[in-house]
C-alpha positions, 0 to 999 in steps of 0.5 A: 513448498515453503521453507516453513512448511518443509520444516514442519511435521504434523501428525494430524491429517490436514484440513486440505485433505478433509476438505477434499474427502468432505466434497465426496461425501454421499448426499443425504438430507444431513450432508446437504444441509448447511449445518454439515459444511466444514466451518472454514468452507461455510461462506454463509457462516464466515460472513455472519456479523458475529464472525467479524473478529475472524475476518479481521484476523484473516485479513491481517494474516493472509497478506502477512504470510504471503509477503513473508514467504515472498521475502519482502523485508521492507517497503517503500509506500507510495500514496497519492491521488487516483485522479492525476493523469499520466502525461499522455492522458493529460491533454485528453482530460482537458479536452473532455471538459464541458464547462469553464469550471470543469476545464479549470480543474482539468488543467490543474490535474493535468499540471500535476501529471508530472508527478506521475513520472516522478512516482514512476522514477522513484519506484524504479530507483528503489526497485533497482536495489539488489536483493540482500545476501539472504535473498530478501528484498528491501524498499519493495514498492507498495501502493494502493494498487489503483490508477494514477499515482499508484499505477505509476509506482508499480509501473516503476517497479516493473520497469526495473524488473522487480516485484511490487505490491498492490493493496486494493480495497472493495469500493462502491465504484469498481477499481481493478488492480492496475496491470503493473502490480505483481499478481502474487502480491496483489491483495484485496481488503474489505477492512480499511483499518487492516489495509492501513496496517499493512501499508505501514508494518513493513514501511521503511520509507513513505512518499506522498504525492498530491492527493485528496481525502484518502491520501490525507487520511493515510498521511495523518495516520502515519504522522500520528503513529510516529508522533505518539511513538506507536511507530518508528520514524521513517523517511517521509517525503511529500511531493510538491511544495506548492501543493502542500503549502496551499492545502495545509499550513503545517507551520501554523499548527506548530504556531497555534501550539497544537503540535510540537515544532519538532513535529515539523521535522517528521516530513520532508518536502521534495520536488523530484524522485532523485531528491526524494531517493537521496533523502531516503538513502541518507536517512538509511545510511544514518541509521546504519551508522547509528547501529554500528 
């Protein structure tokens, strides 16, 4: 029983009790009809188009309650490609290429395999922090729960013997949670928007590794929220100066006048986990000193 549950006393019979009693009701044309099902046990009803607002609320509420009950005070969010191989798989990826074009792509992905190790180490560093005096955890690793960079992040937390979070989403192609996500902190979402909220609601730092549309989407969502004051600034580290400089000309945005030059200060380029963790810790110390 959670602390919250143990403090609360209700005089009304619980929904769980009535659900159990309903299951044992005598069969009749009335009780067998879908109309007789308890509304919260009626999947056909819950999946109706009209119930989208309720489903959105449930997806927001379920992980929020479970993360709070698990003592998760803040998170280190890790974004990155699902296609970058682990170092031990890089050679096989190149060998499987069938054409020169495929080989060129495979070689570029294989060259990024070092970021798997950096994501793993960063997660290990963050997860090695002790719990607070109240038993709550800060900088708990939170990934999308999938393969590649996401797997590396959850794996690094497992290396430290610490829990980590996976926020999986239902996709047209199957994507199982990677085996390093803590089972009790492995969540599945239908709504991308609600999943995005959970990535950032507890974020105390964000690390972004090379990635595609999904990674860019999350990166620019975060930058926009901070730029517009919808979210407090957090340390945001981008791994791979060459990669980010090649695919996005951030200074050009300021030169064109479409962002303010100070908006460039919202992100910090790094190459290694140690460099990233030093920046995150320095920012945390500065914030702590500012509140004294």
